[in-house]
N, C-alpha and C positions, 0 to 999 in steps of 0.2 A: 398431209399437210407438210410442206417443206419449211423447216426452220433452221436451215443452214445459211448463215449470213456471212460467209467468208468466200471471197472478199466482200467487204461491206458494200451494200447496194446503194450507191449514190444515185439520187433521182433528180431530174430537172423538169421544171415546168416553164411556162412562158416567162415568168419573172423570178422564180425561186430556184435555188440549189438546196437540196436536202441531203445533208452529209452527216457523218458520225460526229457525236459530241467530242470535243477536244479540250485540252487544258486551257487554251486561250479563251474558252467560253466561261471560265470560272466566275469572273466578276459579273458578267451579264446574267448567268444562272442565279448567282446570289441575289442580285438586284430583283430579278423576277420572283424568286421563291421566298424572299424576305419581306416583300411589300404586302401589307394587309389588304390593300385595295385589289391587288392582283389575285389574292387568294380568297376573296369574299365568298365565293361559291364552292370552294374546295375544302374538304375536311382534312386538313393537314397542319402540322406544326410548322410555323415559319422558321426559315433558316436563321441562325444567329450569327454566323461568321463565314468567312471564305473557306475555312476547312470543311464545313458542311457541304458547300457547293462542290469542292474537290471530291469529297467522298461520294456525293450523288453522281457525278460524272463517272467516276470509277465503277460504282455499282451498276449504273446503266450500261456501260460498256462491257462489264462482266456478264450481265444478263444477255446482251446481244451475242457475245462469244459463246455462251452456253445454250443459245437457241431458245431462251425463255421470253424474249421480247425483241422488238426491233424499234429503235427510237432514233429519229432524225432531228438534227439541229437545222433550223431554217435560216437562210440568208438570201439576199438578193444576188443576182448575177454580178452586179457592179459594186458590191460592198461585202466585206467579210463580217459585217456587224451581225451579231446574233439577234434573231427576231423572236425565237420561241422554239417549241418542239412539237412534233407529232409522232405518235407511236401506235403500234399494234402490240398488245400484250395480253396477259391472262388467257393464254392459249388453252383450248379444250381440244386435245388431239382426237379424242373419240368422236367428236362431232364436227371437226374441222372448223372451229369457231375461234374468234379472237375479239378482244375489246379494243376500241379506239380511244385514244386520248390525245389532247392537244392543249397547248397554252401559248399565249402570245404576250410579249412585252407591251406595255402601254403604248409606246410610240409606234407599234406595228398594227394596232387594232383599228378596225373600221376601214381597211384598205383591201379586203378580199383575200389576204394572205392565208387565213385559216381555211377558207373554202378551197383555195388552190392546193394547199398542202394536204388537206384531207382527201381530195380527189386523187392526188398522186399516191398517197398511202393506200387508198382503196384499190387502185389499179394494181399496185404491187401485191397487195394481199390476195386479190382474186385471181390475178393472172400468174404471178410468180410463186406464191405460197399455196395456191389452189384451195383457198378458204371457201367454205360454203356459206358462211354468215359472219357479219361483223356487227357488234353491238356498241352503241354509244349511249352513255348515261349522263344526264346533266341535271343540275339543281333546277327545280321548277321556276325559280325567279330569275334564272340566267337566260333571258330571252335571246341574247345575242348568240350564245352557244347552241340553243335549240334551233335557231334560224340557220346556223351553219349546217347542222345535220339535215334539216329540211331541204336546203338548197342543194345539198349533195345527194339527194334522192332517198334519204332514210325515211322510214315510216315509223311514227310513234305507235308503240305497241301497248304500253301501260304506264301507270304511275305507281311507283313504289312509295307508300306513305309512311312506312315504319323504319326507314333507315335512320339509325341513331348516330348523331354526331359525336365527336370526341367530348363534347360538353354534356352529353346525355340527353339532348333534345331531339325530337323527331324532325327530320328534314325530308320533305317530299322530293322525289326525283322522277324525271321522265326517262323512260327507256325507249330508245329508237333502235331499229334493226335495218340492215341492208343485206339482202341475199345475193349471192353471186349471180344467179340467173337474172335477177332484176337489174343488177349493176351492168351486165353486158348489154341489156336493152337501153340502159340510161346513157351509155357511151355514145 
């Protein structure tokens, strides 16, 4: 598995530019990650201030530099406005596997941007990183996220029923997988 991301791999799709997170994204990252509605299905603490967004961007870029994750900021070709992120992370070197993550600002949802970005990230993961498998996990009630994974060719493998939230409550999650050999047929 190739996890050297220097220079940073900028990806393009029909409508999107997927680029490295930068300081100019701070306000938009804060807005996305501090909004309770945007984090409804994610078990994370909401950001409290812009400093938290700055630290998040720095931490993500350090993870990219160290080959621990690759995270792209999404924007359209005709605007520098931050739309969200897509990433491959939680690498398993022994099995050439990674986990997929993505999140979109409210104004970018429902327009197919997540599907487009996920397909670009998968292409990079399977073709450039030589991944054998990518896993996506989503909250059972997050039908929109589950639909993105299905549209991108993932197969639902199982339901994890005993994931405990930070509030101590069990939260069922669907686990989806995409294998490199299947992705190549999907293209």
